[in-house]
C-alpha positions as CSV (number, residue, x, y, z in Angstrom):
1,X,-73.6,46.0,-39.4
2,X,-71.7,48.8,-38.6
3,X,-72.2,52.8,-39.4
4,X,-69.3,54.7,-40.0
5,X,-69.3,58.1,-38.3
6,X,-70.4,60.5,-40.2
7,X,-67.2,63.3,-41.0
8,X,-68.2,67.3,-41.5
9,X,-66.3,68.6,-44.5
10,X,-63.2,71.0,-43.9
11,X,-64.9,74.3,-44.7
12,X,-62.9,76.8,-46.3
13,X,-61.5,80.0,-44.2
14,X,-63.2,82.8,-44.4
15,X,-63.0,86.3,-43.2
16,X,-65.5,85.7,-40.7
17,X,-63.6,82.2,-38.8
18,X,-60.9,84.4,-38.2
19,X,-62.1,87.8,-37.3
20,X,-65.4,88.5,-35.2
21,X,-68.0,90.7,-35.9
22,X,-68.3,93.4,-33.1
23,X,-72.3,92.7,-33.0
24,X,-74.1,89.6,-33.1
25,X,-76.2,89.4,-36.2
26,X,-78.0,86.6,-35.1
27,X,-79.5,87.8,-32.1
28,X,-82.5,90.1,-31.6
29,X,-80.8,92.7,-30.4
30,X,-78.9,93.4,-32.9
31,X,-81.2,95.6,-35.2
32,X,-82.0,98.1,-32.3
33,X,-78.4,98.3,-32.1
34,X,-78.1,99.2,-36.3
35,X,-81.2,101.3,-36.0
36,X,-79.5,103.4,-33.1
37,X,-76.1,104.1,-35.0
38,X,-75.8,107.7,-36.4
39,X,-72.4,107.7,-37.9
40,X,-71.9,106.6,-41.4
41,X,-68.3,105.0,-41.2
42,X,-69.8,102.8,-38.4
43,X,-72.6,102.1,-41.0
44,X,-70.1,100.9,-43.9
45,X,-68.2,98.9,-41.1
46,X,-71.1,97.1,-40.1
47,X,-72.4,96.4,-43.4
48,X,-69.2,95.2,-44.8
49,X,-69.1,92.8,-41.3
50,X,-72.8,91.5,-42.0
51,X,-71.8,90.8,-45.7
52,X,-69.3,88.6,-44.4
53,X,-71.7,87.0,-41.8
54,X,-73.8,86.5,-44.8
55,X,-71.3,84.6,-47.1
56,X,-70.2,82.5,-44.2
57,X,-73.6,81.4,-43.9
58,X,-73.7,80.2,-47.0
59,X,-70.8,78.2,-47.0
60,X,-72.2,76.6,-44.0
61,X,-75.5,75.7,-45.6
62,X,-73.6,74.5,-48.5
63,X,-71.6,71.9,-46.2
64,X,-74.3,70.6,-44.6
65,X,-76.4,69.9,-48.0
66,X,-73.4,68.3,-49.4
67,X,-73.8,65.6,-46.4
68,X,-77.2,64.4,-47.6
69,X,-76.1,61.8,-49.9
70,X,-74.0,59.9,-47.7
71,X,-76.7,60.1,-45.1
72,X,-79.4,58.5,-47.4
73,X,-77.0,55.6,-48.5
74,X,-76.4,54.8,-44.8
75,X,-80.2,55.0,-43.7
76,X,-81.4,52.5,-46.9
77,X,-78.7,50.0,-45.3
78,X,-79.7,50.6,-41.9
79,X,-83.4,49.4,-43.1
80,X,-82.2,46.3,-44.9
81,X,-80.2,44.8,-42.0
82,X,-82.7,45.9,-39.0
83,X,-85.6,43.4,-39.4
84,X,-83.9,40.2,-38.9
85,X,-82.0,41.5,-35.8
86,X,-85.4,42.9,-34.6
87,X,-86.9,39.3,-35.1
88,X,-84.6,37.6,-33.4
89,X,-84.8,39.9,-30.3
90,X,-88.5,39.6,-30.2
91,X,-88.1,36.0,-30.4
92,X,-85.5,35.3,-27.6
93,X,-87.4,37.8,-25.4
94,X,-90.8,35.6,-26.2
95,X,-88.9,32.2,-24.9
96,X,-87.3,34.2,-21.6
97,X,-90.9,35.2,-20.6
98,X,-92.3,31.9,-21.0
99,X,-89.4,30.8,-18.6
100,X,-89.9,33.4,-16.3
101,X,-93.8,32.6,-16.2
102,X,-93.0,28.6,-15.5
103,X,-90.4,29.4,-13.1
104,X,-92.9,31.7,-11.0
105,X,-95.7,29.4,-11.3
106,X,-93.5,26.3,-9.8
107,X,-92.1,28.6,-7.1
108,X,-95.7,29.4,-5.8
109,X,-96.7,25.8,-6.0
110,X,-93.4,24.7,-3.9
111,X,-94.0,27.6,-1.3
112,X,-97.8,26.4,-0.7
113,X,-96.7,23.0,0.0
114,X,-94.3,24.1,2.6
115,X,-97.0,26.4,4.2
116,X,-98.9,23.4,4.6
117,X,-96.0,21.2,5.9
118,X,-94.5,24.0,8.1
119,X,-98.7,24.1,9.5
120,X,-98.8,20.7,9.9
121,X,-95.5,20.1,11.6
122,X,-96.6,22.9,14.3
123,X,-99.7,21.5,14.8
124,X,-97.6,18.1,15.3
125,X,-95.5,19.4,17.9
126,X,-98.3,21.4,19.6
127,X,-100.1,18.2,19.8
128,X,-96.8,16.5,21.5
129,X,-96.3,18.8,23.7
130,X,-99.8,18.9,24.9
131,X,-99.7,14.9,25.1
132,X,-96.4,15.5,27.2
133,X,-97.7,17.9,29.2
134,X,-100.7,15.8,30.0
135,X,-98.3,12.9,31.1
136,X,-96.4,15.4,33.3
137,X,-99.7,16.5,35.0
138,X,-100.3,13.0,35.6
139,X,-96.6,12.2,36.8
140,X,-96.9,15.6,39.3
141,X,-100.2,14.5,40.6
142,X,-98.8,11.2,41.5
143,X,-95.8,12.4,42.5
144,X,-97.7,14.8,45.0
145,X,-99.8,11.7,46.3
146,X,-97.1,9.4,46.9
147,X,-95.1,12.5,49.0
148,X,-98.5,13.1,51.0
149,X,-99.2,9.5,51.6
150,X,-96.4,8.6,54.0
151,X,-97.0,9.3,57.8
152,X,-94.2,11.8,57.5
153,X,-95.3,13.8,54.6
154,X,-92.5,15.2,52.2
155,X,-93.6,18.4,52.1
156,X,-90.8,20.1,49.6
157,X,-91.4,17.1,46.9
158,X,-94.9,17.6,47.4
159,X,-94.8,21.3,46.8
160,X,-92.6,20.9,43.9
161,X,-95.2,18.2,42.1
162,X,-97.7,21.0,42.6
163,X,-95.6,23.9,41.6
164,X,-94.8,21.8,38.4
165,X,-98.5,21.1,37.9
166,X,-99.4,24.9,38.1
167,X,-96.8,25.8,35.7
168,X,-98.1,23.0,33.2
169,X,-101.6,24.2,33.7
170,X,-100.4,27.7,33.3
171,X,-98.4,27.1,29.9
172,X,-101.5,24.7,28.8
173,X,-104.7,25.8,30.1
174,X,-107.8,23.4,29.8
175,X,-111.0,22.8,31.0
176,X,-111.8,21.6,34.3
177,X,-111.1,18.1,34.7
178,X,-110.4,15.3,37.4
179,X,-106.9,15.7,37.4
180,X,-106.9,19.2,38.3
181,X,-109.8,18.8,40.6
182,X,-107.7,16.2,42.5
183,X,-104.5,18.4,42.3
184,X,-106.3,21.3,43.8
185,X,-107.6,19.2,46.9
186,X,-104.1,18.3,47.4
187,X,-102.9,21.6,47.1
188,X,-105.2,22.7,49.8
189,X,-104.3,19.4,52.2
190,X,-100.4,20.5,51.5
191,X,-101.0,24.4,52.2
192,X,-102.8,23.2,55.5
193,X,-100.0,20.9,56.1
194,X,-97.3,23.3,55.8
195,X,-99.3,26.0,57.7
196,X,-99.6,23.6,60.5
197,X,-96.1,23.0,60.9
198,X,-95.2,26.1,60.1
199,X,-97.1,27.0,63.1
200,X,-95.9,24.7,65.1
201,X,-92.3,25.6,63.8
202,X,-92.7,29.6,65.1
203,X,-94.2,28.6,68.4
204,X,-90.9,26.5,69.1
205,X,-88.5,29.2,67.9
206,X,-87.2,26.4,65.2
207,X,-85.7,28.5,62.9
208,X,-84.2,26.4,60.3
209,X,-87.6,24.7,60.2
210,X,-89.1,27.9,59.6
211,X,-87.1,28.8,56.8
212,X,-87.4,25.8,55.0
213,X,-91.6,26.0,55.0
214,X,-91.5,29.6,54.1
215,X,-90.0,28.7,51.2
216,X,-92.2,26.5,50.1
217,X,-94.9,29.1,49.7
218,X,-94.0,30.3,46.7
219,X,-94.1,27.2,45.0
220,X,-97.8,27.2,45.9
221,X,-98.4,30.8,44.5
222,X,-98.4,31.8,48.3
223,X,-95.3,34.3,48.2
224,X,-97.4,37.2,49.9
225,X,-98.8,35.1,52.5
226,X,-95.5,33.6,53.1
227,X,-93.8,36.8,53.4
228,X,-95.9,38.1,55.9
229,X,-96.1,35.1,58.0
230,X,-92.1,35.0,57.8
231,X,-91.6,38.8,58.9
232,X,-94.3,38.4,61.6
233,X,-92.3,35.5,63.0
234,X,-89.0,37.8,63.0
235,X,-91.2,40.9,64.6
236,X,-92.2,38.1,66.9
237,X,-88.4,37.0,67.8
238,X,-87.3,40.5,68.0
239,X,-90.3,41.6,70.0
240,X,-89.7,38.6,72.6
241,X,-85.9,39.2,73.2
242,X,-86.7,43.2,73.4
243,X,-89.4,42.6,75.8
244,X,-87.1,40.2,78.2
245,X,-84.4,43.0,78.1
246,X,-86.5,45.9,78.9
247,X,-88.2,44.1,81.5
248,X,-84.8,43.2,83.1
249,X,-83.8,47.0,82.9
250,X,-86.9,48.0,84.3
251,X,-86.2,45.5,87.6
252,X,-82.5,47.4,87.9
253,X,-84.2,50.9,87.4
254,X,-86.8,50.0,89.9
255,X,-84.1,48.6,92.4
256,X,-81.8,51.4,92.4
257,X,-79.8,49.6,90.4
258,X,-77.1,50.7,87.1
259,X,-79.6,49.9,84.2
260,X,-77.5,49.5,81.2
261,X,-80.0,51.7,78.4
262,X,-77.5,51.7,76.0
263,X,-76.8,47.9,76.0
264,X,-80.7,47.7,76.1
265,X,-81.0,50.1,73.0
266,X,-78.2,48.3,71.3
267,X,-79.6,44.8,71.5
268,X,-82.6,46.1,70.1
269,X,-81.1,47.6,67.2
270,X,-78.8,44.7,66.6
271,X,-81.7,42.1,66.7
272,X,-83.3,43.7,64.1
273,X,-80.7,44.4,61.8
274,X,-79.5,41.0,61.6
275,X,-83.1,39.7,61.2
276,X,-83.1,41.9,57.7
277,X,-79.5,41.2,57.0
278,X,-79.4,37.5,57.6
279,X,-82.8,36.9,55.9
280,X,-82.0,38.8,53.0
281,X,-82.1,36.1,50.6
282,X,-85.0,34.7,52.0
283,X,-86.9,37.8,51.9
284,X,-85.6,38.0,48.4
285,X,-87.0,34.5,47.1
286,X,-90.4,35.5,48.9
287,X,-91.2,39.0,46.9
288,X,-87.8,40.3,45.7
289,X,-86.4,43.5,46.9
290,X,-90.2,44.3,48.0
291,X,-89.8,41.5,50.6
292,X,-86.6,43.2,52.1
293,X,-88.6,46.9,52.2
294,X,-91.7,45.3,53.7
295,X,-89.3,43.8,56.5
296,X,-88.0,47.1,56.8
297,X,-91.4,48.7,57.4
298,X,-92.5,45.9,59.6
299,X,-89.4,45.8,62.4
300,X,-89.4,49.4,62.1
301,X,-92.7,49.4,64.0
302,X,-91.1,47.1,66.8
303,X,-88.4,50.0,66.6
304,X,-90.7,52.7,67.3
305,X,-92.6,50.6,69.9
306,X,-89.7,49.2,71.8
307,X,-87.4,51.5,71.1
308,X,-89.6,54.3,72.3
309,X,-90.0,52.5,75.5
310,X,-86.7,52.5,76.5
311,X,-85.9,56.0,76.0
312,X,-88.7,57.1,77.8
313,X,-87.6,54.7,80.9
314,X,-84.4,56.5,80.4
315,X,-86.0,59.6,80.7
316,X,-88.1,58.7,83.7
317,X,-85.2,57.3,85.3
318,X,-83.0,60.1,85.0
319,X,-85.7,62.4,85.8
320,X,-84.8,64.5,83.0
321,X,-87.9,66.8,82.6
322,X,-87.9,67.4,86.1
323,X,-83.9,68.6,85.9
324,X,-84.8,70.4,82.6
325,X,-87.3,72.4,84.5
326,X,-85.0,72.8,87.2
327,X,-82.4,74.4,85.3
328,X,-84.6,76.5,83.5
329,X,-85.8,78.2,86.9
330,X,-82.4,78.2,88.1
331,X,-81.3,80.2,85.2
332,X,-84.2,82.6,85.5
333,X,-83.8,83.1,89.4
334,X,-79.7,83.5,88.9
335,X,-80.9,86.6,86.3
336,X,-82.7,88.2,89.2
337,X,-80.4,87.5,91.5
338,X,-77.7,89.6,89.3
339,X,-80.0,92.4,88.9
340,X,-81.7,92.6,92.2
341,X,-78.2,91.5,93.9
342,X,-79.5,88.9,96.1
343,X,-78.1,85.5,97.0
344,X,-78.4,82.8,94.4
345,X,-79.7,79.8,94.7
346,X,-77.8,76.6,94.3
347,X,-78.5,74.4,90.8
348,X,-77.8,71.4,89.6
349,X,-74.9,69.4,90.0
350,X,-72.5,70.0,86.7
351,X,-70.7,66.9,87.3
352,X,-74.5,65.1,87.4
353,X,-75.1,67.1,84.2
354,X,-72.1,65.7,82.4
355,X,-72.9,62.5,82.8
356,X,-76.4,62.9,81.7
357,X,-74.9,64.5,78.6
358,X,-72.6,61.7,77.9
359,X,-75.4,59.2,78.1
360,X,-78.0,61.3,75.8
361,X,-75.5,61.7,73.1
362,X,-74.4,58.0,73.2
363,X,-78.3,57.2,72.7
364,X,-79.0,59.7,70.3
365,X,-75.7,58.6,68.3
366,X,-77.0,54.9,68.4
367,X,-80.2,55.8,67.0
368,X,-78.8,58.2,64.5
369,X,-76.3,54.9,63.4
370,X,-79.0,52.7,63.4
371,X,-81.5,55.1,60.8
372,X,-78.7,56.2,58.9
373,X,-78.1,52.3,58.1
374,X,-82.0,51.4,57.5
375,X,-81.9,54.3,55.1
376,X,-79.1,53.3,53.1
377,X,-80.6,50.0,53.1
378,X,-83.5,50.9,51.6
379,X,-82.1,53.6,48.9
380,X,-79.8,50.5,48.3
381,X,-82.7,48.6,46.8
382,X,-83.8,49.0,43.3
383,X,-87.3,50.0,44.3
384,X,-86.3,52.6,46.5
385,X,-88.3,55.3,44.8
386,X,-91.4,52.9,44.7
387,X,-94.5,53.1,47.5
388,X,-93.0,50.5,49.9
389,X,-89.5,52.1,49.6
390,X,-90.9,55.5,50.6
391,X,-93.4,54.4,53.1
392,X,-90.0,52.5,54.6
393,X,-87.5,56.0,54.5
394,X,-90.6,57.6,55.8
395,X,-91.1,55.1,58.6
396,X,-87.4,55.1,59.9
397,X,-87.1,59.4,59.6
398,X,-90.3,60.5,61.1
399,X,-91.7,57.6,63.4
400,X,-92.3,57.6,67.2
401,X,-88.5,56.8,67.7
402,X,-87.3,59.2,65.8
403,X,-89.6,62.0,67.6
404,X,-88.4,60.4,71.2
405,X,-84.8,60.8,70.1
406,X,-85.7,64.7,69.3
407,X,-87.1,65.2,72.3
408,X,-83.8,63.5,73.9
409,X,-81.9,66.1,72.3
410,X,-84.1,69.0,73.3
411,X,-83.1,68.0,76.8
412,X,-79.4,67.9,75.7
413,X,-79.4,71.2,74.4
414,X,-80.8,72.5,78.2
415,X,-78.1,70.6,79.8
416,X,-75.1,71.6,77.5
417,X,-75.9,75.1,77.7
418,X,-76.1,74.8,81.4
419,X,-72.9,72.7,81.9
420,X,-71.0,75.2,79.6
421,X,-72.3,78.4,81.5
422,X,-71.8,76.8,85.0
423,X,-68.1,75.4,84.2
424,X,-67.0,78.8,82.4
425,X,-68.5,80.6,85.2
426,X,-66.5,78.5,87.7
427,X,-63.4,78.5,85.8
428,X,-63.3,82.5,86.0
429,X,-64.1,82.4,89.5
430,X,-61.7,80.1,90.3
431,X,-58.8,81.9,88.1
432,X,-55.3,81.6,89.4
433,X,-51.6,82.3,87.9
434,X,-50.7,79.1,86.2
435,X,-47.2,77.9,87.4
436,X,-44.0,78.5,84.7
437,X,-47.1,80.3,82.4
438,X,-47.9,83.4,81.0
439,X,-51.6,83.8,81.4
440,X,-54.3,82.5,84.0
441,X,-55.8,79.0,84.3
442,X,-59.1,80.8,83.2
443,X,-58.1,81.0,79.6
444,X,-57.4,77.2,79.0
445,X,-59.9,76.2,81.3
446,X,-62.9,78.2,79.5
447,X,-61.6,77.2,75.9
448,X,-61.2,73.8,77.1
449,X,-65.2,73.7,78.2
450,X,-66.0,75.7,75.2
451,X,-64.4,73.4,72.6
452,X,-65.8,70.2,74.6
453,X,-69.5,71.4,74.2
454,X,-69.1,72.4,70.8
455,X,-67.6,69.0,69.7
456,X,-70.3,67.1,71.6
457,X,-72.9,69.4,70.0
458,X,-71.8,68.7,66.4
459,X,-71.4,64.6,67.4
460,X,-75.1,64.7,67.7
461,X,-76.0,65.3,64.4
462,X,-78.3,68.0,64.6
463,X,-77.9,71.0,63.3
464,X,-80.5,72.8,65.2
465,X,-78.3,71.6,68.6
466,X,-75.0,72.9,67.3
467,X,-76.3,76.3,66.4
468,X,-77.7,76.7,69.8
469,X,-74.5,75.4,71.5
470,X,-72.7,77.6,69.5
471,X,-74.6,80.7,70.2
472,X,-74.4,79.5,73.6
473,X,-70.5,79.9,73.7
474,X,-70.8,82.8,71.7
475,X,-72.7,84.7,74.3
476,X,-70.3,83.6,77.1
477,X,-67.1,85.0,75.4
478,X,-69.1,88.2,74.4
479,X,-70.6,89.2,78.0
480,X,-68.8,87.0,81.3
481,X,-65.5,86.2,79.3
482,X,-65.1,89.5,77.8
483,X,-65.8,91.3,81.0
484,X,-63.4,89.1,83.3
485,X,-60.6,90.2,80.6
486,X,-61.1,93.4,81.0
487,X,-62.0,93.0,84.9
488,X,-57.7,92.4,84.8
489,X,-57.0,95.6,82.7
490,X,-58.9,98.0,84.9
491,X,-55.7,99.0,86.7
492,X,-56.0,102.7,88.1
493,X,-53.2,104.7,88.4
494,X,-51.0,101.8,87.0
495,X,-47.9,103.8,86.6
496,X,-47.1,104.5,90.2
497,X,-47.9,100.9,91.4
498,X,-45.8,99.5,88.4
499,X,-42.6,101.8,89.1
500,X,-42.8,102.5,93.1
501,X,-39.6,103.9,94.0
502,X,-38.2,104.4,90.6
503,X,-37.9,100.7,90.3
504,X,-40.3,98.5,88.6
505,X,-42.7,96.3,90.6
506,X,-42.6,92.5,90.1
507,X,-46.2,91.8,91.4
508,X,-47.9,94.4,89.4
509,X,-46.0,93.9,86.5
510,X,-46.7,90.5,86.4
511,X,-50.7,90.7,86.9
512,X,-50.8,93.0,84.2
513,X,-48.8,91.3,82.3
514,X,-51.2,88.2,82.9
515,X,-53.9,90.5,82.0
516,X,-52.9,91.1,78.4
517,X,-51.3,87.6,77.7
518,X,-55.3,86.2,78.4
519,X,-56.5,88.6,76.2
520,X,-53.7,87.9,73.5
521,X,-54.2,84.0,74.1
522,X,-57.7,84.2,73.9
523,X,-58.0,86.0,70.6
524,X,-55.7,83.0,69.0
525,X,-58.0,80.7,70.7
526,X,-61.3,82.2,69.4
527,X,-59.8,81.8,65.8
528,X,-58.4,78.1,66.6
529,X,-61.9,77.4,67.9
530,X,-63.9,78.8,64.6
531,X,-61.2,76.8,62.4
532,X,-62.2,73.6,64.2
533,X,-65.6,74.3,64.5
534,X,-66.0,75.1,60.9
535,X,-63.7,71.5,59.6
536,X,-65.8,69.3,61.9
537,X,-69.0,70.6,60.4
538,X,-68.0,70.4,57.0
539,X,-68.2,66.6,57.8
540,X,-71.0,66.6,59.6
541,X,-73.3,68.5,58.0
542,X,-72.7,68.2,54.0
543,X,-75.8,70.1,53.2
544,X,-75.1,73.2,51.7
545,X,-77.8,75.1,53.5
546,X,-76.4,73.6,56.7
547,X,-73.0,75.0,55.9
548,X,-74.5,78.7,55.1
549,X,-76.0,78.2,59.0
550,X,-73.0,77.5,60.3
551,X,-70.8,80.3,58.3
552,X,-73.2,82.9,59.6
553,X,-72.9,81.7,63.2
554,X,-69.1,81.5,63.0
555,X,-68.6,84.9,61.6
556,X,-69.7,86.2,65.3
557,X,-66.2,84.6,66.6
558,X,-64.3,86.3,64.1
559,X,-65.7,89.4,65.5
560,X,-65.0,88.3,69.0
561,X,-61.4,87.9,68.2
562,X,-61.3,91.3,66.6
563,X,-62.8,92.6,69.9
564,X,-60.2,91.0,71.6
565,X,-57.5,92.5,69.5
566,X,-58.8,96.0,70.4
567,X,-58.9,95.3,73.8
568,X,-55.2,94.0,73.9
569,X,-54.3,97.4,72.0
570,X,-55.9,99.1,74.4
571,X,-54.0,97.3,77.1
572,X,-51.0,98.0,75.9
573,X,-51.7,101.9,75.2
574,X,-52.7,101.7,78.9
575,X,-49.0,99.9,79.5
576,X,-47.1,102.5,77.0
577,X,-49.1,105.5,78.8
578,X,-47.0,104.0,82.3
579,X,-43.9,103.4,80.7
580,X,-43.7,106.9,78.6
581,X,-42.9,109.1,81.3
582,X,-40.3,107.0,82.5
583,X,-38.3,108.0,79.1
584,X,-39.5,111.2,78.5
585,X,-36.9,113.1,80.1
586,X,-34.3,111.4,78.3
587,X,-36.1,112.3,75.1
588,X,-36.6,116.2,76.0
589,X,-32.8,116.1,77.0
590,X,-32.4,115.9,73.1
591,X,-33.8,119.4,72.5
592,X,-30.7,120.8,74.3
593,X,-28.1,118.7,71.8
594,X,-26.5,121.0,69.4
595,X,-26.1,119.4,65.4
596,X,-24.1,122.5,64.6
597,X,-20.7,120.5,64.6
598,X,-17.2,121.2,64.0
599,X,-14.8,118.5,63.4
600,X,-13.8,118.5,67.0
601,X,-17.6,118.3,68.2
602,X,-17.8,115.4,65.9
603,X,-14.9,113.8,67.4
604,X,-16.3,114.6,70.8
605,X,-19.3,112.9,70.3
606,X,-17.4,109.9,69.0
607,X,-16.3,109.2,72.4
608,X,-19.0,110.7,74.4
609,X,-22.4,110.0,72.8
610,X,-24.8,112.7,73.7
611,X,-28.1,111.1,74.3
612,X,-28.6,107.9,72.3
613,X,-27.1,105.5,74.7
614,X,-29.0,107.0,77.7
615,X,-31.9,106.6,75.7
616,X,-31.3,102.9,75.0
617,X,-30.5,102.4,78.7
618,X,-33.7,103.9,80.0
619,X,-35.9,102.0,77.8
620,X,-34.0,98.5,78.5
621,X,-34.2,99.4,82.4
622,X,-37.8,100.4,82.0
623,X,-39.3,97.8,79.8
624,X,-36.7,94.9,79.5
625,X,-37.9,93.6,82.7
626,X,-41.3,93.1,81.5
627,X,-40.3,90.7,79.0
628,X,-40.5,87.4,81.0
629,X,-43.9,88.1,81.8
630,X,-45.4,88.6,78.3
631,X,-46.2,86.9,75.3
632,X,-43.6,87.4,72.3
633,X,-46.4,88.9,70.2
634,X,-47.6,91.3,73.4
635,X,-43.8,92.1,74.1
636,X,-43.2,92.7,70.2
637,X,-46.1,94.9,70.2
638,X,-45.3,97.1,73.3
639,X,-41.8,97.5,71.7
640,X,-43.5,98.8,68.7
641,X,-46.0,101.0,70.5
642,X,-42.6,102.1,72.3
643,X,-41.0,102.8,68.8
644,X,-43.5,104.9,67.7
645,X,-43.6,106.8,71.0
646,X,-39.8,107.8,70.3
647,X,-39.8,108.2,66.8
648,X,-42.8,110.7,66.8
649,X,-41.0,112.6,69.4
650,X,-37.5,112.7,67.6
651,X,-39.1,113.9,64.5
652,X,-40.3,116.9,66.4
653,X,-37.2,117.8,68.2
654,X,-35.2,117.3,65.0
655,X,-37.6,119.6,63.1
656,X,-36.7,122.1,65.3
657,X,-32.7,122.3,65.2
658,X,-29.9,123.4,62.7
659,X,-27.7,120.9,61.1
660,X,-24.4,121.3,59.5
661,X,-23.6,118.2,57.5
662,X,-21.6,116.5,60.5
663,X,-24.3,116.7,62.2
664,X,-26.6,115.0,59.7
665,X,-23.8,112.4,59.9
666,X,-24.1,112.1,63.6
667,X,-27.9,112.0,63.4
668,X,-27.7,109.4,60.9
669,X,-25.3,107.3,63.0
670,X,-27.8,107.8,66.1
671,X,-30.6,106.2,64.1
672,X,-28.8,103.4,62.7
673,X,-27.6,102.4,66.2
674,X,-31.3,102.8,67.7
675,X,-32.6,100.4,64.8
676,X,-30.0,98.1,65.7
677,X,-30.8,98.1,69.3
678,X,-34.6,97.9,69.1
679,X,-34.5,95.1,66.4
680,X,-32.5,93.2,68.8
681,X,-35.3,93.8,71.4
682,X,-38.0,92.6,69.0
683,X,-38.7,89.7,66.6
684,X,-40.7,91.9,64.0
685,X,-39.3,94.2,61.6
686,X,-38.7,97.6,63.0
687,X,-36.9,99.2,60.0
688,X,-39.9,100.7,58.5
689,X,-40.9,102.6,61.9
690,X,-37.8,104.3,61.4
691,X,-38.3,105.5,57.6
692,X,-39.0,108.8,57.9
693,X,-36.5,110.0,60.3
694,X,-33.7,107.6,58.4
695,X,-34.7,110.0,55.4
696,X,-34.0,113.1,57.3
697,X,-31.1,112.1,58.2
698,X,-30.3,111.1,54.7
699,X,-31.2,114.6,53.2
700,X,-29.2,116.2,55.7
701,X,-25.8,114.3,54.8
702,X,-26.1,115.7,51.5
703,X,-23.0,117.8,50.1
704,X,-25.2,119.9,48.2
705,X,-28.8,120.9,47.6
706,X,-29.2,119.1,44.3
707,X,-28.3,115.6,45.3
708,X,-31.8,115.1,46.7
709,X,-32.4,115.1,42.8
710,X,-30.2,111.9,42.3
711,X,-32.7,110.2,44.7
712,X,-36.3,111.6,43.8
713,X,-38.9,110.9,41.1
714,X,-37.5,108.1,38.7
715,X,-34.5,108.5,40.0
716,X,-36.0,106.6,43.4
717,X,-35.5,103.1,42.2
718,X,-36.8,101.0,44.9
719,X,-36.6,103.9,47.6
720,X,-40.1,104.7,48.8
721,X,-40.1,108.1,50.2
722,X,-41.9,108.8,53.2
723,X,-41.6,112.8,53.1
724,X,-43.8,115.0,51.0
725,X,-41.8,117.4,48.5
726,X,-42.9,120.1,51.7
727,X,-41.4,118.3,54.0
728,X,-38.1,117.2,51.9
729,X,-37.7,121.1,51.3
730,X,-38.1,121.8,55.2
731,X,-35.3,119.5,56.0
732,X,-33.1,120.8,53.5
733,X,-33.8,124.5,55.1
734,X,-32.4,122.7,58.5
735,X,-29.0,122.5,56.9
736,X,-27.3,125.9,57.6
737,X,-25.1,126.0,54.7
738,X,-27.4,125.3,52.2
739,X,-29.0,128.4,50.5
740,X,-32.8,129.0,50.8
741,X,-32.9,130.1,47.1
742,X,-31.4,126.8,46.1
743,X,-33.8,124.9,47.9
744,X,-36.6,126.9,46.4
745,X,-35.3,126.4,43.0
746,X,-35.7,122.8,43.2
747,X,-38.3,120.7,41.1
748,X,-39.5,118.2,43.3
């Protein structure tokens, strides 16, 4: 039965339906709004709106009341049709409820049966497993009995049978029974046989049999005992070989032979490393990665014992302690002999010391390589952070062998410093001019010694040793080597010796030039040495702290290089003071030359240069003969110092003259000639040296005073003026044809 939707009757249009009142008469606030009105016209308008609103309410009420009969009819029809439908819905719901309850009861019963069946099946499976386990136990016991019953027992089969029995017992624990007691008796018998056979194999050094028997220990739940026994065997093998090598070494040392300490130590390290590497799998079978760590710790004890013994024997054989005391005594006596001017006592032979240095370096490097390998091996294990891993690393880094290596390194530092000092002093003492060279032998010899010693110190891997040797090298450069360089430049009355009879003396010039060259090349070598040490240390010492320490020490080398450069500049100034007086007369003659030129004067100067050619010829004859004896850098530096000397003197002279425009043109031509000639003499640019003089010549070439403004200030372009505004006005004032009023009126 469908119920037709109710339709609201159309209401007739009214004024209120089209026109909205100015206030809402249905709201509580409308009364207060009306009470606040004081205008009569407004009250009349609101009254009409209120009447219209009341009429619209009446129409709406009548419309709602007119729908009541229709609603009553529909409600009556609904009451007639509802009871049958509701009864049918109730009946269907009851049937559905009964069906659901029946299904739920059936499902619960079925689930209970399934649980019972599953429990029964589990019990059956457990029973079957125990039955099978009992049968397997019996078979394992029988198999173990058969394996041990023969005259030559099959230990591997017996161990596997015992292991199978023990695993079954672990999975299916039971009360003590006869089978278990019998198996435990067999297990004890088997353990006794394995231990006895293993002892025989170890004594006879039958390595394959040892490996075969040791692998049986984990099957009998004796992994720890097997590991300890096997590692003890490895220690015994290594110790036996090391003892034989050391006895042979001692025989050679005692009989004044040539014992091979490096070979003996290498053999020890090789045996230890091979013992770990070749048996890595067995160690892991016995106790996993802990087995490898345990073997490292135990074998390190053998290294500490035998390795320390070898190094002590070497120290005694070479008498390192006594030699170190001799070197210290020699250094003190040498210092006293210098201060008291007494005769020096002879010290140890540096050539013999160099042999010891190479031997010590090889031995310490062997120890360092071995330690790095062992530490890397331990850290490569997954348990490197465990107690046994930490113990292994500590044993390698801080054991007695490591301490002995440190003692050797201490001897190395003493010997290296002595070797370095003695060879540097010897290089200074036998210093001589190198054939076809511009320096003496001292420079290359000294820096070769320093380079070799620093490289050797870095290769020790000890930051302390490297810094000590580097400090010694720095001290030698600052003191003895610097004194040797300065000694050659201390030439009193150099000018007289350099130009004897007005002619350059080759011997004196060569000696002084070589002294300057030594300083120049030494300054370069110091920087090269610094860069090389810095690069090598970056690879050898990756720690940031170590790099900072090296950097701090290397900064002193940069200071030494700067000191040498200052010494070089001082020597070049001394050479310039000897050369300067030779060309000073030609420069002074420029003061007599007139620049108030007429056309005929200018033409005469074109044909006969008044001074420039004479000056350049004087410079060539005074300086050029030194070029073959000076390094390119020194010769260029001398030329530039000479240019400064010439330019400074010419500026003073020119600022005291008067110029015509042709005179300015003459000066410009002469300045260009000087620039071109000096450019040929020097490999460095020289034009900037003549900047001020060139600008003076340019100003003196102007046709009028105001022309300077075309090149000044914003109009300068790329030209950088080296003259101040006051100097520009002074130069303009040198022109005889420029009025002072025009010059003063310039705004520069």
